[in-house]
C-alpha positions as CSV (number, residue, x, y, z in Angstrom):
1,X,-11.7,51.8,49.2
2,X,-12.0,48.2,48.6
3,X,-8.7,47.5,48.1
4,X,-7.3,50.3,49.7
5,X,-8.6,47.7,52.9
6,X,-7.7,45.3,50.9
7,X,-3.6,47.2,51.6
8,X,-4.2,48.1,54.9
9,X,-5.0,44.5,55.9
10,X,-2.1,43.1,54.0
11,X,0.0,45.6,55.7
12,X,-1.0,44.6,59.3
13,X,-0.8,41.1,58.3
14,X,2.7,41.9,57.2
15,X,4.1,43.3,60.8
16,X,1.6,40.5,62.5
17,X,2.7,37.9,60.6
18,X,5.0,35.3,62.2
19,X,5.6,32.9,59.6
20,X,6.6,34.2,56.4
21,X,7.8,37.9,54.4
22,X,5.6,38.5,52.5
23,X,3.0,38.0,54.7
24,X,1.0,34.2,54.4
25,X,-2.4,35.2,54.6
26,X,-3.4,31.9,56.3
27,X,-2.2,31.4,59.5
28,X,-4.4,32.2,62.8
29,X,-2.8,36.1,62.8
30,X,-3.4,36.7,59.8
31,X,-7.2,35.1,60.5
32,X,-7.5,37.5,63.1
33,X,-6.3,40.6,61.2
34,X,-8.4,39.7,58.4
35,X,-11.9,39.3,60.9
36,X,-10.6,42.5,62.9
37,X,-10.5,39.8,65.9
38,X,-6.5,40.1,66.2
39,X,-5.5,41.5,70.1
40,X,-3.0,44.1,68.3
41,X,-4.8,45.8,65.7
42,X,-7.0,48.6,66.8
43,X,-9.8,49.5,64.1
44,X,-11.6,52.6,64.0
45,X,-14.9,53.7,62.0
46,X,-17.3,56.8,62.0
47,X,-20.1,56.4,64.8
48,X,-23.5,54.9,62.9
49,X,-25.1,58.1,64.0
50,X,-22.7,61.0,64.1
51,X,-21.4,60.0,60.7
52,X,-18.0,60.9,62.4
53,X,-15.0,59.9,64.2
54,X,-14.8,61.8,67.5
55,X,-12.1,62.5,70.1
56,X,-13.1,59.8,72.4
57,X,-12.2,57.6,69.6
58,X,-9.3,58.5,68.9
59,X,-8.2,58.9,72.4
60,X,-9.2,55.4,73.0
61,X,-7.4,54.2,70.3
62,X,-3.9,56.0,71.5
63,X,-4.3,54.9,74.6
64,X,-4.7,50.6,73.0
65,X,-1.9,51.0,70.9
66,X,0.5,53.2,74.2
67,X,-0.1,49.3,75.8
68,X,2.8,46.8,76.1
69,X,1.4,44.2,72.4
70,X,0.1,40.8,73.3
71,X,2.3,39.4,71.2
72,X,5.3,40.8,72.1
73,X,5.9,43.1,68.9
74,X,4.2,45.3,66.2
75,X,1.0,46.8,66.6
76,X,-0.8,48.2,64.3
77,X,-4.3,51.0,64.3
78,X,-6.4,51.2,61.2
79,X,-8.9,54.5,60.8
80,X,-11.5,53.8,58.5
81,X,-12.8,57.2,56.4
82,X,-10.3,58.9,58.0
83,X,-12.2,62.3,56.2
84,X,-14.8,61.8,58.9
85,X,-12.2,62.8,61.8
86,X,-14.1,65.9,63.6
87,X,-11.5,68.9,64.4
88,X,-11.6,68.0,67.6
89,X,-9.9,64.1,66.7
90,X,-8.0,65.2,64.3
91,X,-6.0,67.6,66.5
92,X,-6.0,65.1,68.8
93,X,-4.6,62.4,66.5
94,X,-1.6,64.4,65.3
95,X,1.1,63.7,68.1
96,X,0.9,59.9,67.6
97,X,0.9,60.5,63.8
98,X,4.3,62.7,65.0
99,X,5.6,60.0,67.7
100,X,3.8,57.2,67.4
101,X,4.9,54.8,70.5
102,X,7.7,52.0,69.8
103,X,7.2,48.9,66.9
104,X,3.4,51.0,65.9
105,X,2.2,51.2,62.1
106,X,-1.0,53.6,61.8
107,X,-2.9,53.2,58.5
108,X,-5.5,56.2,57.6
109,X,-7.4,54.8,54.8
110,X,-10.0,57.3,52.8
111,X,-11.2,57.9,49.2
112,X,-11.3,61.7,49.8
113,X,-7.8,62.8,51.2
114,X,-8.7,66.2,50.3
115,X,-11.0,66.5,52.7
116,X,-7.8,65.6,55.6
117,X,-7.0,68.2,57.4
118,X,-3.3,69.4,55.9
119,X,-2.3,68.8,59.6
120,X,-2.9,65.3,59.1
121,X,-1.5,64.9,55.5
122,X,1.7,66.6,56.2
123,X,2.4,63.5,58.4
124,X,1.1,60.7,56.9
125,X,3.3,58.8,54.1
126,X,0.8,58.8,51.2
127,X,-0.1,56.1,48.5
128,X,-2.8,56.4,45.8
129,X,-4.0,53.2,44.4
130,X,-5.2,53.4,41.2
131,X,-9.5,53.8,40.6
132,X,-11.1,50.1,39.8
133,X,-14.2,51.7,38.8
134,X,-16.5,48.5,37.8
135,X,-17.8,48.9,34.0
136,X,-21.0,51.2,33.7
137,X,-24.1,49.2,33.6
138,X,-25.1,49.8,29.2
139,X,-28.4,50.9,30.8
140,X,-27.3,53.5,32.7
141,X,-24.8,54.4,29.6
142,X,-27.4,53.8,26.9
143,X,-29.7,56.3,28.8
144,X,-27.6,58.8,28.7
145,X,-25.7,58.4,25.5
146,X,-29.7,58.8,23.8
147,X,-30.1,62.2,26.1
148,X,-26.9,63.2,24.2
149,X,-28.0,62.2,20.6
150,X,-31.3,64.1,21.0
151,X,-29.6,67.4,21.7
152,X,-30.5,70.4,23.7
153,X,-34.5,70.5,24.5
154,X,-35.5,73.4,22.6
155,X,-38.1,74.8,24.8
156,X,-37.9,75.6,28.6
157,X,-40.9,72.9,29.1
158,X,-38.8,70.2,27.3
159,X,-36.1,70.9,29.0
160,X,-37.0,70.6,32.8
161,X,-38.6,66.9,31.0
162,X,-34.8,65.9,30.3
163,X,-34.2,67.3,33.7
164,X,-36.3,64.8,35.6
165,X,-35.3,61.8,33.4
166,X,-31.8,62.6,34.6
167,X,-32.4,63.0,37.8
168,X,-34.6,59.7,37.9
169,X,-31.6,58.0,36.4
170,X,-29.6,59.5,39.3
171,X,-32.2,58.1,41.7
172,X,-32.5,54.4,39.9
173,X,-28.5,54.0,39.9
174,X,-28.7,54.4,43.9
175,X,-31.8,52.0,43.8
176,X,-30.2,49.4,42.0
177,X,-26.8,49.9,44.0
178,X,-29.0,49.8,47.6
179,X,-29.9,46.3,46.6
180,X,-26.7,45.0,44.8
181,X,-25.5,45.8,48.2
182,X,-28.1,44.0,50.1
183,X,-27.8,41.0,48.2
184,X,-24.3,40.6,48.9
185,X,-25.6,40.9,52.6
186,X,-27.9,38.4,52.9
187,X,-27.4,37.8,56.4
188,X,-28.4,41.1,57.6
189,X,-32.0,42.5,57.9
190,X,-32.5,45.4,56.0
191,X,-32.8,47.5,59.1
192,X,-29.1,46.2,60.1
193,X,-27.6,47.4,57.1
194,X,-29.4,50.4,56.7
195,X,-28.3,51.4,60.1
196,X,-24.7,50.3,59.4
197,X,-22.4,53.3,58.2
198,X,-19.7,51.3,56.2
199,X,-22.4,50.0,54.0
200,X,-24.6,53.3,53.5
201,X,-20.7,54.4,53.2
202,X,-20.6,51.7,50.2
203,X,-23.5,52.6,48.4
204,X,-23.0,56.6,48.2
205,X,-19.4,55.9,47.3
206,X,-20.8,53.8,44.2
207,X,-23.4,55.9,43.4
208,X,-20.8,59.1,43.4
209,X,-18.5,57.0,41.4
210,X,-21.2,55.8,38.1
211,X,-22.6,59.8,38.7
212,X,-19.0,60.6,37.4
213,X,-18.9,58.0,34.6
214,X,-22.3,59.1,33.4
215,X,-20.7,63.2,33.4
216,X,-17.2,61.3,31.8
217,X,-19.8,61.0,29.1
218,X,-21.5,64.0,28.9
219,X,-17.8,66.0,29.4
220,X,-16.8,64.0,26.0
221,X,-19.4,64.0,24.1
222,X,-19.6,68.4,24.5
223,X,-16.0,68.0,23.7
224,X,-16.4,66.2,21.1
225,X,-19.3,68.9,20.0
226,X,-17.0,72.2,21.0
227,X,-14.2,69.9,18.0
228,X,-16.8,69.5,15.9
229,X,-17.8,73.2,15.8
230,X,-14.5,74.0,15.3
231,X,-14.3,71.5,12.3
232,X,-11.8,69.4,13.0
233,X,-11.0,66.0,11.4
234,X,-13.5,62.7,13.1
235,X,-10.3,61.1,13.8
236,X,-10.4,63.4,16.9
237,X,-13.2,62.7,18.4
238,X,-13.5,60.4,21.7
239,X,-17.1,59.2,20.0
240,X,-16.0,59.2,16.4
241,X,-19.3,56.1,15.0
242,X,-22.0,59.1,16.2
243,X,-19.7,61.9,14.1
244,X,-22.4,62.8,12.1
245,X,-25.4,62.7,14.6
246,X,-22.3,65.2,15.9
247,X,-21.6,67.4,12.4
248,X,-25.8,67.7,12.5
249,X,-26.0,69.1,16.3
250,X,-22.6,70.7,15.7
251,X,-24.3,72.8,12.4
252,X,-26.5,75.2,14.6
253,X,-24.1,75.8,17.7
254,X,-21.0,78.9,17.5
255,X,-17.9,78.3,19.2
256,X,-19.5,80.3,22.1
257,X,-22.1,78.4,22.6
258,X,-20.3,75.2,22.5
259,X,-18.0,76.5,24.9
260,X,-20.3,76.9,26.6
261,X,-22.2,73.8,26.9
262,X,-19.1,72.2,27.7
263,X,-18.5,74.5,30.7
264,X,-22.1,74.0,31.9
265,X,-21.3,70.0,32.3
266,X,-18.3,71.0,34.4
267,X,-20.2,73.5,36.8
268,X,-22.8,70.6,37.3
269,X,-20.2,68.2,38.1
270,X,-19.5,70.7,40.8
271,X,-22.1,71.8,42.3
272,X,-23.4,68.3,42.7
273,X,-20.2,67.4,44.4
274,X,-21.3,70.7,46.9
275,X,-24.0,68.3,47.5
276,X,-26.9,70.8,46.0
277,X,-30.2,68.9,44.9
278,X,-29.8,66.9,41.4
279,X,-33.1,67.8,40.2
280,X,-32.4,71.6,40.9
281,X,-28.3,71.3,39.1
282,X,-29.9,69.6,36.0
283,X,-33.0,71.4,35.8
284,X,-30.7,75.1,35.9
285,X,-28.3,73.6,33.5
286,X,-31.2,72.7,31.6
287,X,-32.6,76.2,31.1
288,X,-29.3,77.9,31.3
289,X,-28.5,76.4,27.7
290,X,-31.8,78.7,26.7
291,X,-30.4,81.4,27.5
């Protein structure tokens, strides 16, 4: 979302910068866009308590952009976390999207476009930015890889312990990210940061990105395990350096079981996307592997 926000600012500067094309980024107009103080740029984001964008915010937005611009030229409206539009807000925005006022740029920013109503998506020009995930921290990667190399737990108690270990890792990830983002905003008190919707969303978004990276490791491992069960050459493996361990684990499996394990990781990821408690999902997967 960071690059999407930068792009939204750059597009607003493009229509408001009086000096250059592309925008200079340094003039008072460009600086005021960046600082969110430009009178011809409206910023909308979710309410702190409800974590939604409500219809009153959209009505205020449409009234603001219907007015003549202060500079006598373009106006812009930037909606952050657009997937948080509630139903009434989304419906109120439709007419403006269909017939925006002259010289008005409307920008919707989201990292979850699938949660936008179809009626909203169909009225927008969609621009997808490539992912920009920071490198996965080595200790988190090592923790997952160590578990994969040990293989599936053979007994229920060991399976539950393994699930608890993975849940603890995911909790440690969130705690570390909260600390990281707190250190990036030293001027704010902890209470102010925690009450700030954007700060919370940044922590959650990055936590989900890390979780996805960890699950990618698991998917690649079980895909390699399936290839090893099929007896395919090591050159096709993603984790070629772990070929001996994969071959050893594959010797204990048949094709249906290896396929079940791979499908289990995918099922875990889908359930977690539905906000099912992490420990419950991990325990269910570990125990299902024993059946």
